[in-house]
NUBAMI-602798 format. One line per field, with one value per residue (C-alpha): residue number from 1; chain; x, y, z. Coordinates in nm, 3 decimals. Layout:
N
num: NUM,...;
chaine: A,...;
X: X,...;
Y: Y,...;
Z: Z,...;
***
This chain:
593
num: 1,2,3,4,5,6,7,8,9,10,11,12,13,14,15,16,17,18,19,20,21,22,23,24,25,26,27,28,29,30,31,32,33,34,35,36,37,38,39,40,41,42,43,44,45,46,47,48,49,50,51,52,53,54,55,56,57,58,59,60,61,62,63,64,65,66,67,68,69,70,71,72,73,74,75,76,77,78,79,80,81,82,83,84,85,86,87,88,89,90,91,92,93,94,95,96,97,98,99,100,101,102,103,104,105,106,107,108,109,110,111,112,113,114,115,116,117,118,119,120,121,122,123,124,125,126,127,128,129,130,131,132,133,134,135,136,137,138,139,140,141,142,143,144,145,146,147,148,149,150,151,152,153,154,155,156,157,158,159,160,161,162,163,164,165,166,167,168,169,170,171,172,173,174,175,176,177,178,179,180,181,182,183,184,185,186,187,188,189,190,191,192,193,194,195,196,197,198,199,200,201,202,203,204,205,206,207,208,209,210,211,212,213,214,215,216,217,218,219,220,221,222,223,224,225,226,227,228,229,230,231,232,233,234,235,236,237,238,239,240,241,242,243,244,245,246,247,248,249,250,251,252,253,254,255,256,257,258,259,260,261,262,263,264,265,266,267,268,269,270,271,272,273,274,275,276,277,278,279,280,281,282,283,284,285,286,287,288,289,290,291,292,293,294,295,296,297,298,299,300,301,302,303,304,305,306,307,308,309,310,311,312,313,314,315,316,317,318,319,320,321,322,323,324,325,326,327,328,329,330,331,332,333,334,335,336,337,338,339,340,341,342,343,344,345,346,347,348,349,350,351,352,353,354,355,356,357,358,359,360,361,362,363,364,365,366,367,368,369,370,371,372,373,374,375,376,377,378,379,380,381,382,383,384,385,386,387,388,389,390,391,392,393,394,395,396,397,398,399,400,401,402,403,404,405,406,407,408,409,410,411,412,413,414,415,416,417,418,419,420,421,422,423,424,425,426,427,428,429,430,431,432,433,434,435,436,437,438,439,440,441,442,443,444,445,446,447,448,449,450,451,452,453,454,455,456,457,458,459,460,461,462,463,464,465,466,467,468,469,470,471,472,473,474,475,476,477,478,479,480,481,482,483,484,485,486,487,488,489,490,491,492,493,494,495,496,497,498,499,500,501,502,503,504,505,506,507,508,509,510,511,512,513,514,515,516,517,518,519,520,521,522,523,524,525,526,527,528,529,530,531,532,533,534,535,536,537,538,539,540,541,542,543,544,545,546,547,548,549,550,551,552,553,554,555,556,557,558,559,560,561,562,563,564,565,566,567,568,569,570,571,572,573,574,575,576,577,578,579,580,581,582,583,584,585,586,587,588,589,590,591,592,593;
chaine: A,A,A,A,A,A,A,A,A,A,A,A,A,A,A,A,A,A,A,A,A,A,A,A,A,A,A,A,A,A,A,A,A,A,A,A,A,A,A,A,A,A,A,A,A,A,A,A,A,A,A,A,A,A,A,A,A,A,A,A,A,A,A,A,A,A,A,A,A,A,A,A,A,A,A,A,A,A,A,A,A,A,A,A,A,A,A,A,A,A,A,A,A,A,A,A,A,A,A,A,A,A,A,A,A,A,A,A,A,A,A,A,A,A,A,A,A,A,A,A,A,A,A,A,A,A,A,A,A,A,A,A,A,A,A,A,A,A,A,A,A,A,A,A,A,A,A,A,A,A,A,A,A,A,A,A,A,A,A,A,A,A,A,A,A,A,A,A,A,A,A,A,A,A,A,A,A,A,A,A,A,A,A,A,A,A,A,A,A,A,A,A,A,A,A,A,A,A,A,A,A,A,A,A,A,A,A,A,A,A,A,A,A,A,A,A,A,A,A,A,A,A,A,A,A,A,A,A,A,A,A,A,A,A,A,A,A,A,A,A,A,A,A,A,A,A,A,A,A,A,A,A,A,A,A,A,A,A,A,A,A,A,A,A,A,A,A,A,A,A,A,A,A,A,A,A,A,A,A,A,A,A,A,A,A,A,A,A,A,A,A,A,A,A,A,A,A,A,A,A,A,A,A,A,A,A,A,A,A,A,A,A,A,A,A,A,A,A,A,A,A,A,A,A,A,A,A,A,A,A,A,A,A,A,A,A,A,A,A,A,A,A,A,A,A,A,A,A,A,A,A,A,A,A,A,A,A,A,A,A,A,A,A,A,A,A,A,A,A,A,A,A,A,A,A,A,A,A,A,A,A,A,A,A,A,A,A,A,A,A,A,A,A,A,A,A,A,A,A,A,A,A,A,A,A,A,A,A,A,A,A,A,A,A,A,A,A,A,A,A,A,A,A,A,A,A,A,A,A,A,A,A,A,A,A,A,A,A,A,A,A,A,A,A,A,A,A,A,A,A,A,A,A,A,A,A,A,A,A,A,A,A,A,A,A,A,A,A,A,A,A,A,A,A,A,A,A,A,A,A,A,A,A,A,A,A,A,A,A,A,A,A,A,A,A,A,A,A,A,A,A,A,A,A,A,A,A,A,A,A,A,A,A,A,A,A,A,A,A,A,A,A,A,A,A,A,A,A,A,A,A,A,A,A,A,A,A,A,A,A,A,A,A,A,A,A,A,A,A,A,A,A,A,A,A,A,A,A,A,A,A,A,A,A,A,A,A,A,A,A,A,A,A,A,A,A,A,A,A,A,A,A,A,A,A,A,A,A,A,A,A,A,A;
X: 0.000,0.124,0.053,-0.046,-0.345,-0.437,-0.788,-0.789,-0.597,-0.360,-0.368,-0.120,-0.365,-0.535,-0.916,-1.036,-1.288,-1.034,-0.976,-0.750,-0.445,-0.585,-0.887,-0.669,-0.412,-0.672,-0.848,-0.522,-0.376,-0.668,-0.792,-1.147,-1.395,-1.670,-2.024,-2.246,-2.216,-2.043,-2.044,-1.737,-1.638,-1.314,-1.058,-0.814,-0.536,-0.778,-0.956,-0.625,-0.552,-0.890,-0.872,-0.549,-0.702,-0.999,-0.772,-0.583,-0.916,-1.043,-0.729,-0.766,-1.141,-1.095,-0.821,-1.084,-1.313,-1.525,-1.739,-1.806,-2.166,-2.345,-2.648,-2.877,-2.817,-3.194,-3.377,-3.742,-3.825,-3.991,-3.649,-3.558,-3.902,-3.836,-3.519,-3.680,-3.427,-3.658,-3.792,-3.500,-3.234,-3.241,-3.249,-2.912,-3.109,-3.244,-3.606,-3.810,-4.115,-4.092,-4.334,-4.558,-4.592,-4.362,-4.143,-3.771,-3.435,-3.082,-2.858,-2.616,-2.532,-2.654,-2.719,-3.083,-2.994,-2.736,-2.989,-3.249,-2.998,-2.898,-3.184,-3.335,-2.999,-2.869,-3.161,-2.944,-2.643,-2.427,-2.392,-2.232,-2.010,-1.976,-1.899,-2.019,-1.885,-1.934,-1.763,-2.051,-2.175,-2.364,-2.541,-2.563,-2.741,-2.467,-2.567,-2.218,-1.998,-1.641,-1.276,-1.321,-1.346,-1.310,-1.677,-1.904,-2.262,-2.202,-1.915,-1.779,-1.746,-1.641,-1.885,-1.872,-2.118,-2.036,-2.291,-2.231,-2.410,-2.246,-2.104,-1.776,-1.742,-1.824,-1.558,-1.296,-1.379,-1.391,-1.027,-0.928,-1.108,-0.941,-0.601,-0.707,-0.789,-0.446,-0.296,-0.507,-0.399,-0.034,-0.044,-0.201,0.097,-0.037,0.066,0.039,-0.341,-0.473,-0.745,-0.965,-1.274,-1.577,-1.946,-2.172,-2.415,-2.699,-2.535,-2.611,-2.434,-2.220,-1.867,-1.713,-1.375,-1.268,-0.941,-0.811,-0.535,-0.397,-0.360,-0.432,-0.712,-0.903,-1.258,-1.271,-1.107,-0.901,-0.804,-0.462,-0.236,0.132,0.222,0.024,-0.119,-0.483,-0.686,-1.052,-1.270,-1.379,-1.737,-1.650,-1.355,-1.410,-1.372,-1.182,-1.132,-0.902,-0.665,-0.826,-0.811,-0.723,-0.910,-0.617,-0.676,-1.044,-0.981,-0.730,-0.981,-1.245,-1.034,-0.999,-1.349,-1.565,-1.869,-2.073,-2.392,-2.563,-2.598,-2.770,-2.566,-2.717,-2.549,-2.719,-2.647,-2.430,-2.541,-2.232,-1.968,-1.706,-1.911,-1.978,-1.612,-1.509,-1.782,-1.699,-1.323,-1.323,-1.201,-1.451,-1.387,-1.551,-1.885,-2.175,-2.329,-2.648,-2.667,-3.019,-3.139,-3.472,-3.557,-3.639,-3.923,-4.140,-3.950,-3.924,-3.632,-3.306,-3.116,-2.759,-2.544,-2.166,-1.853,-1.822,-1.490,-1.611,-1.810,-2.101,-2.026,-2.344,-2.271,-2.263,-2.578,-2.764,-2.655,-2.774,-3.111,-3.155,-3.280,-3.163,-3.154,-3.111,-3.010,-3.308,-3.518,-3.585,-3.911,-4.071,-4.341,-4.084,-4.017,-3.642,-3.419,-3.141,-2.805,-2.940,-3.038,-2.914,-2.976,-3.123,-3.499,-3.517,-3.871,-3.819,-4.101,-4.317,-4.158,-3.805,-3.500,-3.247,-2.897,-2.569,-2.222,-1.985,-1.745,-1.968,-1.970,-1.868,-1.771,-1.849,-1.789,-1.938,-2.130,-2.443,-2.760,-3.032,-3.324,-3.406,-3.330,-3.019,-2.916,-2.666,-2.584,-2.244,-2.145,-2.312,-2.230,-2.339,-2.370,-2.573,-2.777,-2.832,-2.845,-3.052,-2.834,-2.712,-2.388,-2.295,-2.005,-2.148,-1.858,-1.587,-1.235,-0.981,-0.612,-0.407,-0.682,-0.638,-0.598,-0.867,-0.616,-0.287,-0.418,-0.161,-0.247,-0.122,-0.415,-0.364,-0.620,-0.539,-0.733,-0.797,-0.973,-1.180,-1.062,-1.255,-1.483,-1.592,-1.891,-2.015,-2.383,-2.512,-2.870,-2.991,-3.080,-3.127,-3.384,-3.582,-3.583,-3.678,-3.368,-3.333,-3.142,-3.207,-2.935,-2.837,-3.111,-3.382,-3.407,-3.441,-3.195,-3.119,-2.771,-2.541,-2.366,-2.056,-2.007,-1.690,-1.662,-1.395,-1.459,-1.250,-1.232,-1.188,-0.896,-0.730,-0.779,-0.650,-0.331,-0.285,-0.342,-0.071,0.171,0.226,0.455,0.399,0.408,0.176,0.101,0.374,0.186,0.298,0.420,0.131,-0.146,0.032,-0.151,0.166,0.498,0.725,0.693,0.911,0.986,1.112,1.277,1.290,1.043,1.139,1.484,1.458,1.745,1.611,1.263,1.402,1.579,1.260,1.062,1.315,1.285,0.904,0.899,1.155,0.971,0.640,0.804,0.935,0.579,0.632,0.343,0.473,0.329,0.526,0.527,0.591,0.471,0.681,0.642,0.879,1.071,0.874,0.539,0.663,0.806,0.510,0.274,0.499,0.485,0.105,0.077,0.301,0.436,0.707,0.989,1.090,1.311,1.430,1.563,1.725,1.988,2.247,2.184,2.186,2.537,2.652,2.465,2.257,1.915,1.836,1.651,1.497,1.227,0.930,0.979,1.348,1.573,1.882,1.793,1.868,2.135,2.249,2.250,2.344,2.046,2.104,2.078,1.771,1.509,1.706,1.760,1.390,1.295,1.542,1.388,1.038,1.147,1.305,0.992,0.769,0.989,0.994,0.615,0.562,0.788,0.522,0.240,0.146,0.092,-0.258,-0.436;
Y: 0.000,0.347,0.608,0.857,0.631,0.544,0.658,0.875,1.171,1.213,1.516,1.697,1.832,1.621,1.653,1.829,1.558,1.273,1.153,0.855,0.815,0.542,0.755,1.053,0.850,0.656,0.975,1.154,0.854,0.796,0.472,0.575,0.848,0.967,0.902,0.945,0.914,0.581,0.490,0.500,0.399,0.204,0.324,0.088,0.080,-0.025,-0.267,-0.441,-0.458,-0.602,-0.852,-0.988,-0.999,-1.189,-1.443,-1.503,-1.556,-1.790,-2.003,-2.037,-2.106,-2.365,-2.532,-2.577,-2.753,-2.442,-2.402,-2.055,-1.949,-1.618,-1.492,-1.206,-0.857,-0.791,-1.053,-1.113,-1.005,-1.344,-1.509,-1.268,-1.314,-1.690,-1.638,-1.373,-1.106,-0.890,-0.731,-0.786,-0.617,-0.240,0.031,-0.073,-0.334,-0.147,-0.249,-0.149,-0.244,-0.335,-0.226,-0.526,-0.439,-0.719,-0.646,-0.668,-0.610,-0.537,-0.811,-0.693,-1.055,-1.379,-1.648,-1.674,-1.696,-1.966,-2.182,-2.129,-2.235,-2.569,-2.685,-2.905,-3.032,-3.115,-3.333,-3.641,-3.693,-3.820,-3.468,-3.324,-3.145,-2.879,-2.509,-2.252,-1.900,-1.591,-1.258,-1.020,-0.664,-0.593,-0.292,-0.190,0.138,0.244,0.536,0.688,0.600,0.712,0.667,0.600,0.227,0.128,0.194,0.223,0.151,-0.040,-0.289,-0.608,-0.900,-1.261,-1.455,-1.830,-2.072,-2.423,-2.691,-2.983,-3.275,-3.228,-2.955,-3.146,-3.139,-2.765,-2.695,-2.889,-2.702,-2.372,-2.419,-2.482,-2.165,-1.967,-2.079,-2.002,-1.646,-1.610,-1.724,-1.477,-1.178,-1.285,-1.335,-0.988,-0.843,-0.794,-1.103,-0.904,-0.929,-1.049,-1.311,-1.203,-1.342,-1.130,-1.077,-1.250,-0.957,-0.985,-1.290,-1.506,-1.830,-1.953,-1.859,-1.592,-1.437,-1.116,-1.052,-0.714,-0.503,-0.283,0.071,0.410,0.471,0.164,0.212,-0.095,-0.135,-0.451,-0.595,-0.760,-0.932,-0.906,-1.164,-1.462,-1.348,-1.324,-1.104,-1.010,-0.738,-0.499,-0.613,-0.970,-0.923,-1.061,-0.808,-0.970,-0.813,-1.056,-1.334,-1.675,-1.849,-1.533,-1.234,-1.037,-0.720,-0.709,-0.783,-0.498,-0.269,-0.350,-0.344,0.027,0.129,-0.130,0.026,-0.136,0.044,0.176,0.549,0.824,1.133,1.451,1.538,1.844,1.900,1.587,1.386,1.233,0.991,1.265,1.500,1.224,1.124,1.488,1.542,1.228,1.228,0.868,0.683,0.606,0.235,0.280,0.373,0.179,0.358,0.299,0.316,0.311,0.202,0.126,-0.166,-0.080,-0.327,-0.201,0.095,-0.087,0.017,-0.173,-0.062,-0.185,-0.138,-0.155,-0.021,0.353,0.349,0.109,0.146,-0.064,-0.300,-0.244,-0.535,-0.776,-0.619,-0.643,-1.005,-1.093,-0.923,-1.063,-0.728,-0.378,-0.095,0.281,0.531,0.587,0.897,0.923,1.104,1.213,0.954,0.671,0.724,0.715,0.998,1.051,1.077,0.924,0.570,0.292,-0.080,-0.047,0.025,0.071,0.125,0.045,0.102,-0.202,-0.434,-0.309,-0.535,-0.484,-0.623,-0.629,-0.638,-0.882,-0.598,-0.539,-0.895,-0.922,-0.556,-0.345,0.010,0.148,0.469,0.468,0.655,0.659,0.672,1.011,1.347,1.500,1.193,0.910,0.611,0.517,0.181,-0.033,-0.401,-0.605,-0.934,-0.779,-0.518,-0.692,-1.061,-1.164,-0.995,-1.213,-1.098,-1.103,-0.984,-0.668,-0.418,-0.320,-0.450,-0.176,-0.103,-0.242,-0.487,-0.855,-1.094,-1.367,-1.624,-1.569,-1.364,-1.085,-0.714,-0.669,-0.584,-0.315,-0.149,-0.086,0.040,-0.191,-0.233,-0.547,-0.705,-1.032,-1.236,-1.594,-1.735,-2.070,-2.011,-2.345,-2.406,-2.045,-2.024,-2.387,-2.437,-2.119,-2.188,-2.555,-2.710,-3.080,-3.387,-3.758,-3.972,-4.328,-4.462,-4.250,-4.001,-3.629,-3.375,-3.006,-2.926,-2.664,-2.380,-2.167,-1.841,-1.658,-1.300,-1.067,-0.719,-0.681,-0.301,-0.270,-0.512,-0.306,0.014,-0.155,-0.267,0.094,0.211,-0.023,0.010,0.374,0.669,1.043,1.021,0.732,0.361,0.097,-0.197,-0.552,-0.730,-0.979,-0.722,-0.422,-0.284,-0.340,-0.496,-0.236,0.138,0.246,0.619,0.791,1.113,1.378,1.217,1.484,1.324,1.077,0.856,0.828,0.760,0.486,0.324,0.336,0.186,-0.101,-0.167,-0.158,-0.418,-0.640,-0.631,-0.720,-1.001,-1.141,-1.151,-0.863,-0.630,-0.283,0.068,0.289,0.662,0.788,1.145,1.453,1.596,1.726,1.491,1.619,1.532,1.196,1.083,1.220,1.014,0.710,0.742,0.772,0.459,0.272,0.011,-0.201,-0.186,0.131,0.168,0.511,0.593,0.937,1.128,1.086,0.711,0.674,0.826,0.552,0.283,0.217,0.250,0.307,0.038,0.099,-0.029,0.186,0.328,0.236,0.507,0.321,0.036,0.245,0.093,0.150,-0.152,-0.199,-0.185,-0.539,-0.671,-0.468,-0.738,-1.000,-0.763,-0.676,-1.044,-1.100,-0.818,-0.951,-1.298,-1.151,-0.953,-1.252,-1.486,-1.254,-1.228,-1.603,-1.673,-1.511,-1.734,-2.019,-2.375,-2.494,-2.723;
Z: 0.000,-0.089,0.173,-0.095,-0.168,0.191,0.282,0.593,0.731,1.022,1.250,1.469,1.727,1.995,2.001,2.316,2.413,2.436,2.791,2.718,2.497,2.271,2.178,2.088,1.895,1.699,1.593,1.512,1.331,1.096,1.255,1.346,1.258,1.490,1.360,1.666,2.043,2.103,1.731,1.504,1.152,1.109,0.855,0.676,0.941,1.216,0.985,0.915,1.289,1.382,1.097,1.244,1.593,1.454,1.285,1.612,1.787,1.514,1.538,1.915,1.901,1.626,1.832,2.106,1.861,1.809,1.498,1.358,1.304,1.261,1.454,1.349,1.483,1.500,1.706,1.789,2.143,2.196,2.238,2.516,2.670,2.679,2.882,3.103,3.008,2.796,3.115,3.353,3.139,3.162,2.897,2.753,2.554,2.250,2.198,1.894,1.692,1.323,1.048,1.122,1.488,1.607,1.908,1.828,1.997,1.876,2.009,2.278,2.356,2.196,2.458,2.352,1.983,2.058,2.243,1.970,1.705,1.863,2.087,1.814,1.691,2.041,2.150,2.211,2.440,2.153,2.014,2.327,2.409,2.140,2.106,1.855,1.814,1.603,1.532,1.492,1.531,1.851,1.995,2.359,2.432,2.670,2.890,2.906,2.608,2.669,2.579,2.208,2.138,2.502,2.583,2.282,2.180,1.857,1.858,1.706,1.943,1.943,2.154,2.198,2.362,2.478,2.568,2.806,2.966,3.307,3.528,3.543,3.166,3.161,3.422,3.227,2.907,3.093,3.199,2.838,2.730,3.007,2.876,2.517,2.626,2.786,2.455,2.256,2.462,2.461,2.084,2.048,2.237,2.590,2.790,3.115,3.113,3.452,3.486,3.778,3.947,3.864,3.923,3.668,3.650,3.404,3.240,3.543,3.626,3.912,3.810,3.587,3.515,3.350,3.174,3.282,3.131,3.408,3.276,3.437,3.185,3.306,3.427,3.653,3.994,4.034,4.372,4.370,4.620,4.517,4.782,4.649,4.315,4.422,4.186,4.156,4.017,4.291,4.233,4.331,4.570,4.918,5.199,5.488,5.831,6.011,5.914,5.906,6.242,6.436,6.566,6.701,6.505,6.593,6.959,6.966,6.796,7.058,7.374,7.428,7.329,7.500,7.673,7.948,7.853,7.544,7.599,7.399,7.307,7.172,6.841,6.696,6.327,6.300,5.996,5.835,5.957,5.924,6.141,6.396,6.428,6.474,6.734,6.937,6.865,6.741,6.430,6.149,6.214,6.555,6.400,6.254,5.959,5.763,5.383,5.242,4.898,4.736,4.509,4.149,4.141,4.427,4.581,4.914,5.135,5.181,5.493,5.517,5.827,5.798,5.960,5.912,5.728,5.456,5.134,5.012,4.725,4.526,4.293,4.589,4.732,4.402,4.358,4.709,4.661,4.312,4.178,4.097,4.349,4.356,4.627,4.854,4.871,5.245,5.310,5.634,5.572,5.579,5.949,5.886,6.002,5.747,5.925,6.247,6.139,6.367,6.422,6.773,6.799,6.424,6.298,5.932,5.682,5.611,5.357,5.424,5.405,5.685,5.633,5.825,5.672,5.839,5.921,6.226,6.354,6.724,6.746,7.053,7.168,6.845,6.783,6.567,6.490,6.759,6.510,6.656,6.500,6.656,6.860,6.836,7.057,7.199,7.344,7.077,7.131,6.827,7.017,7.298,7.115,6.778,6.873,6.570,6.310,6.022,5.867,5.498,5.285,5.131,5.156,4.911,4.954,5.021,4.970,5.258,5.342,5.417,5.125,5.141,5.014,5.198,5.492,5.459,5.475,5.123,4.895,4.632,4.407,4.039,3.740,3.448,3.114,3.069,2.743,2.773,2.995,3.043,3.233,3.357,3.288,3.414,3.299,3.327,2.956,2.862,3.139,3.075,2.699,2.741,2.586,2.666,2.557,2.600,2.759,2.666,2.893,2.738,3.025,2.960,3.102,3.072,2.936,3.090,2.910,2.916,2.728,2.632,2.494,2.356,2.216,1.901,1.880,2.255,2.242,1.967,2.168,2.483,2.308,2.193,2.552,2.680,2.387,2.297,2.357,2.327,1.948,1.869,1.907,1.907,1.755,1.832,1.519,1.533,1.488,1.333,1.030,0.826,0.921,0.759,0.704,0.409,0.405,0.091,0.206,-0.066,-0.300,-0.555,-0.585,-0.873,-0.754,-0.399,-0.533,-0.758,-0.461,-0.252,-0.543,-0.568,-0.197,-0.213,-0.492,-0.317,0.016,-0.146,-0.343,-0.013,0.126,0.366,0.445,0.366,0.374,0.137,0.208,-0.144,-0.080,-0.137,0.214,0.480,0.706,1.005,0.848,0.724,1.059,1.254,1.038,1.073,1.451,1.446,1.233,1.478,1.235,1.405,1.145,0.962,0.653,0.541,0.197,0.178,-0.025,0.251,0.282,-0.097,-0.118,0.118,-0.075,0.238,0.390,0.757,0.951,1.295,1.527,1.626,1.973,1.990,1.847,1.964,1.725,1.413,1.188,0.831,0.604,0.238,0.006,-0.117,0.241,0.335,0.274,0.464,0.755,0.763,0.765,1.049,1.256,1.193,1.308,1.622,1.710,1.639,1.842,2.141,2.130,2.090,2.387,2.608,2.479,2.719,2.596,2.518,2.761;
***
């Protein structure tokens, strides 16, 4: 490809609305063009990148025995009504009515379509296990698209669905898929991706993992233990308060503040934990606070008590309740006193759900609301004053907290981009959609499923986020739009142009993917564009190099790698560099299971 013919422009200035590097570089480098909020067109460089990513994914899915299929983008609402998700999924599912009055949806995920495709075929045990996958356009009516391709409304995704006759078989296959995902990300040039336990969310199922690329631009919080390697998404991370088998820290916390009696204290104008701790001269960990929500379904109240220095993990709370919630609107009619709600003598509105986080278990000497305007209680003893409380893990893990695996106070919190996810769905969809098979004895059973997703554009943007400098992306050799960027300096010099033309023909003849900048532009423009295109190997033909019978070879992002080589050895040297880059990348790829 000659750069003079390449569709798309490159720009010097960074758009003002870009909040992450990958968004800015992809707009400036001519990879994407904005169409509407959360919707972009892909230009040739990005299309070449995503095509290579798709081929890596296809190779790994096929190695698992996967078979590629294609589901419709527009689906009848009846399929989603069968599974129960037509009503349970929120407004991110785009619902519409066609010209005949039929209810339709745009597929944001395709579990229902997968079951509908195979439930007749897979009616006998002899056809299990199997996996089908697609690479398809999807639409999610995202409320807050951001960061270019990292969070969009329309996107291309690989989603795969496996079907099994036993949980044991699903678990075995799940491990193979997990390893295949590690291979995909390593082959795409980001082997540092972390596999973390996650919350299943609207997908359902018993077990799920996300694959997180740790970068400052990430929108998810990842809990990590550098001591033992534990990792989990914040939504699923267990919040631990003492090492297993010991209660030393908690005993120490309680010793100094134990109260013999529960006493009221007038606290005029004190509504927040910060105000309470200042007023009583105590640490936030010595308070019991109430956080109040309401259920979306019936607006009933959910009152959660937890230690005052902790935050509610709303994903855990939603999963426990089995329905969505929103921050409560506390009215005078409710009988609750905002800022003064406590667990003792609580008169909760009828139908309320009252919950206790396990951070409060066995604690004493706490301060809490007195359920009376302008008053708090001191000396709260959870065993004595709340004997019927049942404790659950409903708080967020925190930096410096105790690792649930090794028991050390070593947890760290990092930001990450989710580049893939896998779920053990169980029979959530097969049961609701009446999929069955007959075993060898003629008995009917419901199969179990797994599902496995990777966003193609998001993965490309994530690689850019992790592999760039101030000047542009540094694409890994495996997914770079081209392998070599050939620059013809002083295109108006006939001899230099002739040398560059010879190199272009020789590189193509050797099967090398080459982008040839044949334009008559300044060196600054040419090298700026080369940096924005991020191609791994660069060759430069120039008047100075021509006098020496050489060309300059360098690697993107490594100025120290620049060497001058004779023209006749250029192709061999390029092939050698490509092999070196490929070998270094492949060395990071784990073996298949």
